[in-house]
Backbone as CSV, one residue per row, in Angstrom:
resi,resn,N_x,N_y,N_z,CA_x,CA_y,CA_z,C_x,C_y,C_z
1,MET,27.938,17.067,-16.068,27.244,16.244,-15.091,25.741,16.353,-15.331
2,TYR,25.057,15.204,-15.316,23.613,15.181,-15.498,22.906,15.375,-14.164
3,THR,21.830,16.122,-14.200,20.971,16.223,-13.020,19.796,15.289,-13.242
4,THR,19.060,14.997,-12.200,17.922,14.083,-12.316,16.929,14.529,-13.385
5,PRO,16.542,15.826,-13.454,15.619,16.223,-14.526,16.199,15.965,-15.913
6,ASP,17.537,16.103,-16.060,18.153,15.811,-17.349,17.985,14.343,-17.713
7,LEU,18.058,13.452,-16.744,17.938,12.021,-17.005,16.521,11.640,-17.414
8,GLN,15.531,12.378,-16.935,14.148,12.045,-17.281,13.947,12.120,-18.797
9,ALA,14.582,13.049,-19.449,14.461,13.176,-20.898,15.005,11.948,-21.618
10,PHE,15.861,11.177,-20.957,16.441,9.972,-21.545,15.783,8.694,-21.049
11,GLY,14.588,8.818,-20.499,13.849,7.638,-20.048,13.932,7.366,-18.562
12,GLY,14.650,8.196,-17.836,14.745,8.022,-16.395,13.468,8.490,-15.715
13,ALA,13.301,8.132,-14.482,12.120,8.543,-13.716,12.577,9.292,-12.479
14,ASP,11.760,10.245,-12.059,12.054,11.016,-10.855,10.738,11.395,-10.200
15,ALA,10.349,10.636,-9.197,9.073,10.855,-8.519,9.015,12.195,-7.797
16,TYR,10.147,12.859,-7.637,10.148,14.175,-7.007,9.619,15.252,-7.949
17,LEU,9.572,14.955,-9.245,9.026,15.908,-10.214,7.535,15.661,-10.371
18,ARG,6.729,16.707,-10.279,5.275,16.540,-10.329,4.796,15.965,-11.649
19,SER,5.548,16.130,-12.712,5.128,15.626,-14.019,5.548,14.181,-14.275
20,CYS,6.288,13.582,-13.361,6.777,12.216,-13.567,5.673,11.202,-13.276
21,ALA,5.477,10.279,-14.211,4.436,9.260,-14.061,4.678,8.341,-12.871
22,SER,5.921,8.222,-12.435,6.198,7.337,-11.295,5.552,7.846,-10.017
23,ARG,5.216,9.129,-9.974,4.583,9.680,-8.778,3.228,9.026,-8.520
24,SER,2.491,8.699,-9.584,1.196,8.031,-9.395,1.379,6.618,-8.852
25,VAL,2.497,5.992,-9.177,2.788,4.663,-8.633,3.106,4.779,-7.140
26,VAL,3.889,5.775,-6.775,4.198,6.012,-5.356,2.906,6.281,-4.596
27,GLU,2.025,7.076,-5.180,0.743,7.368,-4.536,-0.068,6.093,-4.330
28,LEU,-0.097,5.223,-5.327,-0.840,3.962,-5.210,-0.282,3.093,-4.095
29,ILE,1.012,2.847,-4.115,1.576,1.876,-3.168,1.741,2.434,-1.760
30,SER,1.579,3.756,-1.581,1.687,4.318,-0.231,0.359,4.272,0.521
31,ASN,-0.682,3.777,-0.104,-1.994,3.657,0.527,-1.976,2.474,1.497
32,LYS,-2.447,2.677,2.730,-2.385,1.605,3.737,-3.174,0.377,3.299
33,TRP,-4.337,0.580,2.652,-5.131,-0.576,2.250,-4.455,-1.344,1.130
34,VAL,-3.775,-0.649,0.245,-3.021,-1.332,-0.809,-1.955,-2.210,-0.177
35,CYS,-1.224,-1.652,0.767,-0.179,-2.411,1.458,-0.754,-3.662,2.121
36,LEU,-1.895,-3.514,2.783,-2.481,-4.641,3.508,-3.126,-5.669,2.571
37,VAL,-3.745,-5.211,1.491,-4.322,-6.158,0.523,-3.215,-6.970,-0.138
38,ILE,-2.150,-6.304,-0.554,-1.017,-7.012,-1.167,-0.454,-8.030,-0.176
39,GLY,-0.319,-7.636,1.071,0.193,-8.552,2.093,-0.714,-9.742,2.313
40,ALA,-2.017,-9.507,2.337,-2.961,-10.609,2.545,-2.926,-11.577,1.370
41,LEU,-2.835,-11.043,0.157,-2.829,-11.904,-1.035,-1.489,-12.605,-1.248
42,ALA,-0.457,-12.166,-0.541,0.846,-12.825,-0.665,0.768,-14.276,-0.188
43,ALA,-0.172,-14.557,0.705,-0.343,-15.925,1.210,-1.035,-16.831,0.192
44,GLY,-1.652,-16.239,-0.830,-2.335,-17.025,-1.854,-3.659,-16.386,-2.228
45,PRO,-4.309,-16.907,-3.268,-5.578,-16.345,-3.739,-6.640,-16.335,-2.638
46,MET,-7.486,-15.310,-2.688,-8.550,-15.174,-1.691,-9.804,-14.634,-2.359
47,ARG,-10.936,-15.018,-1.808,-12.200,-14.456,-2.239,-12.443,-13.142,-1.494
48,PHE,-13.363,-12.344,-2.021,-13.643,-11.025,-1.471,-13.983,-11.087,0.018
49,GLY,-14.886,-11.984,0.389,-15.311,-12.087,1.788,-14.166,-12.451,2.713
50,ALA,-13.300,-13.343,2.261,-12.145,-13.731,3.082,-11.188,-12.553,3.247
51,LEU,-11.003,-11.797,2.178,-10.151,-10.608,2.261,-10.738,-9.592,3.243
52,ARG,-12.023,-9.404,3.153,-12.676,-8.417,4.025,-12.550,-8.834,5.497
53,ARG,-12.677,-10.126,5.769,-12.516,-10.595,7.153,-11.068,-10.442,7.621
54,ARG,-10.129,-10.657,6.714,-8.712,-10.568,7.065,-8.297,-9.127,7.351
55,LEU,-8.885,-8.181,6.625,-8.508,-6.772,6.736,-9.466,-6.048,7.677
56,ASP,-9.258,-6.236,8.942,-10.132,-5.665,9.962,-10.248,-4.161,9.781
57,GLY,-11.477,-3.670,9.653,-11.721,-2.237,9.567,-11.959,-1.715,8.165
58,ILE,-11.704,-2.512,7.153,-11.930,-2.032,5.783,-13.413,-2.148,5.444
59,THR,-13.927,-1.157,4.750,-15.329,-1.216,4.328,-15.417,-1.949,2.995
60,GLN,-16.601,-2.404,2.680,-16.819,-3.082,1.398,-16.461,-2.149,0.244
61,LYS,-16.860,-0.895,0.361,-16.589,0.082,-0.692,-15.089,0.294,-0.880
62,MET,-14.354,0.420,0.216,-12.908,0.651,0.133,-12.180,-0.577,-0.415
63,LEU,-12.609,-1.766,-0.004,-11.982,-2.971,-0.525,-12.242,-3.096,-2.020
64,THR,-13.453,-2.827,-2.446,-13.786,-2.881,-3.877,-12.923,-1.895,-4.657
65,ARG,-12.836,-0.659,-4.163,-12.035,0.372,-4.840,-10.562,-0.033,-4.893
66,THR,-10.046,-0.540,-3.788,-8.635,-0.927,-3.723,-8.342,-2.063,-4.690
67,LEU,-9.202,-3.077,-4.711,-8.996,-4.205,-5.625,-9.064,-3.757,-7.079
68,ARG,-9.986,-2.858,-7.397,-10.081,-2.347,-8.776,-8.827,-1.576,-9.164
69,ASP,-8.329,-0.739,-8.252,-7.098,0.008,-8.528,-5.919,-0.935,-8.749
70,LEU,-5.837,-1.975,-7.938,-4.740,-2.932,-8.057,-4.859,-3.767,-9.333
71,GLU,-6.079,-4.124,-9.695,-6.291,-4.866,-10.941,-5.941,-3.975,-12.136
72,ARG,-6.401,-2.746,-12.114,-6.114,-1.787,-13.195,-4.616,-1.571,-13.366
73,SER,-3.884,-1.609,-12.258,-2.442,-1.363,-12.282,-1.633,-2.626,-12.569
74,GLY,-2.300,-3.752,-12.752,-1.592,-4.983,-13.089,-0.963,-5.697,-11.916
75,LEU,-1.398,-5.360,-10.696,-0.822,-5.973,-9.499,-1.650,-7.133,-8.972
76,VAL,-2.949,-7.127,-9.287,-3.870,-8.163,-8.819,-4.656,-8.692,-10.006
77,GLY,-4.833,-10.002,-10.010,-5.677,-10.639,-11.012,-7.008,-11.028,-10.392
78,ARG,-8.051,-11.016,-11.207,-9.409,-11.341,-10.750,-9.929,-12.471,-11.622
79,GLU,-10.311,-13.566,-10.982,-10.836,-14.718,-11.719,-12.267,-14.989,-11.267
80,VAL,-13.172,-15.054,-12.251,-14.579,-15.321,-11.975,-14.858,-16.772,-12.321
81,PHE,-15.423,-17.508,-11.376,-15.767,-18.909,-11.595,-17.243,-19.017,-11.971
82,PRO,-17.567,-19.839,-12.964,-18.946,-19.955,-13.449,-19.826,-20.792,-12.521
83,THR,-20.141,-20.224,-11.393,-21.015,-20.889,-10.427,-22.212,-19.980,-10.175
84,THR,-23.191,-20.498,-9.487,-24.347,-19.692,-9.112,-24.417,-19.625,-7.592
85,PRO,-24.240,-18.489,-6.979,-23.821,-17.218,-7.582,-22.356,-17.284,-8.007
86,PRO,-21.929,-16.390,-8.895,-20.534,-16.417,-9.356,-19.563,-16.212,-8.194
87,GLN,-18.495,-16.961,-8.216,-17.440,-16.795,-7.214,-16.280,-16.061,-7.865
88,VAL,-15.710,-15.122,-7.127,-14.590,-14.337,-7.634,-13.415,-14.532,-6.692
89,GLU,-12.257,-14.744,-7.275,-11.041,-14.950,-6.499,-9.990,-13.952,-6.965
90,TYR,-9.277,-13.386,-6.012,-8.230,-12.407,-6.305,-6.875,-13.012,-5.967
91,SER,-5.895,-12.701,-6.798,-4.536,-13.186,-6.561,-3.536,-12.159,-7.076
92,LEU,-2.326,-12.263,-6.584,-1.275,-11.361,-7.048,-0.767,-11.812,-8.409
93,THR,-0.499,-10.855,-9.267,0.180,-11.129,-10.526,1.676,-11.224,-10.216
94,PRO,2.506,-11.608,-11.171,3.957,-11.593,-10.903,4.457,-10.211,-10.463
95,LEU,3.915,-9.151,-11.051,4.290,-7.803,-10.639,3.846,-7.542,-9.201
96,GLY,2.653,-8.003,-8.846,2.151,-7.856,-7.481,2.976,-8.665,-6.486
97,GLU,3.412,-9.849,-6.896,4.268,-10.658,-6.020,5.576,-9.941,-5.750
98,ASN,6.107,-9.291,-6.788,7.344,-8.533,-6.636,7.151,-7.391,-5.640
99,LEU,6.041,-6.668,-5.752,5.729,-5.601,-4.804,5.483,-6.167,-3.411
100,GLY,4.926,-7.365,-3.336,4.634,-8.001,-2.055,5.870,-8.184,-1.190
101,VAL,7.015,-8.409,-1.823,8.266,-8.547,-1.070,8.567,-7.238,-0.336
102,LEU,8.445,-6.139,-1.046,8.683,-4.824,-0.446,7.655,-4.519,0.640
103,MET,6.378,-4.776,0.345,5.319,-4.499,1.318,5.473,-5.359,2.570
104,GLY,5.894,-6.585,2.392,6.137,-7.462,3.542,7.246,-6.920,4.430
105,ALA,8.282,-6.385,3.795,9.383,-5.802,4.564,8.920,-4.563,5.324
106,ILE,8.087,-3.738,4.682,7.576,-2.537,5.345,6.675,-2.922,6.518
107,ARG,5.780,-3.889,6.287,4.893,-4.330,7.369,5.707,-4.912,8.527
108,GLY,6.711,-5.707,8.214,7.569,-6.295,9.244,8.306,-5.234,10.041
109,TRP,8.808,-4.212,9.339,9.489,-3.118,10.023,8.526,-2.413,10.964
110,ALA,7.302,-2.151,10.492,6.300,-1.469,11.320,5.976,-2.284,12.569
111,GLU,5.818,-3.586,12.410,5.499,-4.437,13.561,6.674,-4.518,14.536
112,GLU,7.892,-4.532,13.986,9.084,-4.620,14.835,9.328,-3.336,15.626
113,HIS,8.999,-2.194,15.044,9.330,-0.909,15.665,8.126,-0.146,16.208
114,MET,6.964,-0.792,16.289,5.758,-0.079,16.726,5.895,0.470,18.148
115,ASN,6.563,-0.252,19.027,6.714,0.240,20.412,7.580,1.495,20.462
116,GLU,8.656,1.520,19.673,9.526,2.699,19.647,8.784,3.912,19.095
117,ILE,7.991,3.708,18.068,7.222,4.800,17.466,6.184,5.314,18.458
118,THR,5.509,4.382,19.130,4.493,4.770,20.121,5.116,5.583,21.244
119,GLU,6.283,5.148,21.727,6.975,5.881,22.791,7.415,7.265,22.324
120,ALA,7.952,7.351,21.120,8.393,8.645,20.583,7.209,9.598,20.446
121,ARG,6.084,9.095,20.024,4.878,9.926,19.903,4.426,10.435,21.271
122,ALA,4.475,9.565,22.273,4.062,9.964,23.617,4.975,11.060,24.160
123,VAL,6.273,10.925,23.949,7.230,11.935,24.397,6.960,13.253,23.683
124,TYR,6.769,13.192,22.383,6.499,14.399,21.593,5.203,15.064,22.060
125,ASP,4.135,14.255,22.172,2.836,14.791,22.579,2.909,15.449,23.957
126,ALA,3.656,14.851,24.896,3.797,15.426,26.233,4.535,16.766,26.157
127,ARG,5.519,16.843,25.297,6.296,18.068,25.146,5.463,19.162,24.475
128,VAL,4.713,18.813,23.476,3.908,19.788,22.746,2.732,20.268,23.582
129,GLN,2.222,19.434,24.469,1.076,19.783,25.305,1.429,20.753,26.420
130,GLU,2.730,20.856,26.729,3.142,21.758,27.796,2.826,23.197,27.402
131,PRO,2.308,23.987,28.356,2.002,25.396,28.020,3.281,26.156,27.708
132,VAL,3.160,27.099,26.827,4.307,27.943,26.465,4.522,28.958,27.580
133,ARG,5.731,29.003,28.084,6.056,29.918,29.186,6.684,31.183,28.619
134,PRO,6.234,32.320,29.084,6.850,33.579,28.601,8.296,33.662,29.035
135,LEU,9.108,34.333,28.242,10.546,34.500,28.564,10.795,35.555,29.571
């Protein structure tokens, strides 16, 4: 019987192993801004300013870093138009569109279950805040 580490030697991936390259992909896509940028671009190409307005709370620096990471990873394409000043438009690549399906499902799940999560947190916080009583 093969174990997961045995399969890695044959081209398999296992993000649970610290040496597996897939772990860096998990790290990239688990970033909240990555999830939201991919979701925003799923509707179609957008310019930087439009993205920044759509993503309430993101700083210019964070949006720039996120877009560069996504472009470097082949998930987002960047097109510069020869205008004065130059206009730049960002769009999902086919790989980014594929990830967008997953990110859309995650965002939808979060929106659907936000009330349950909020209630569970309140119950937990109330329980944890109670003073510890001696036995």
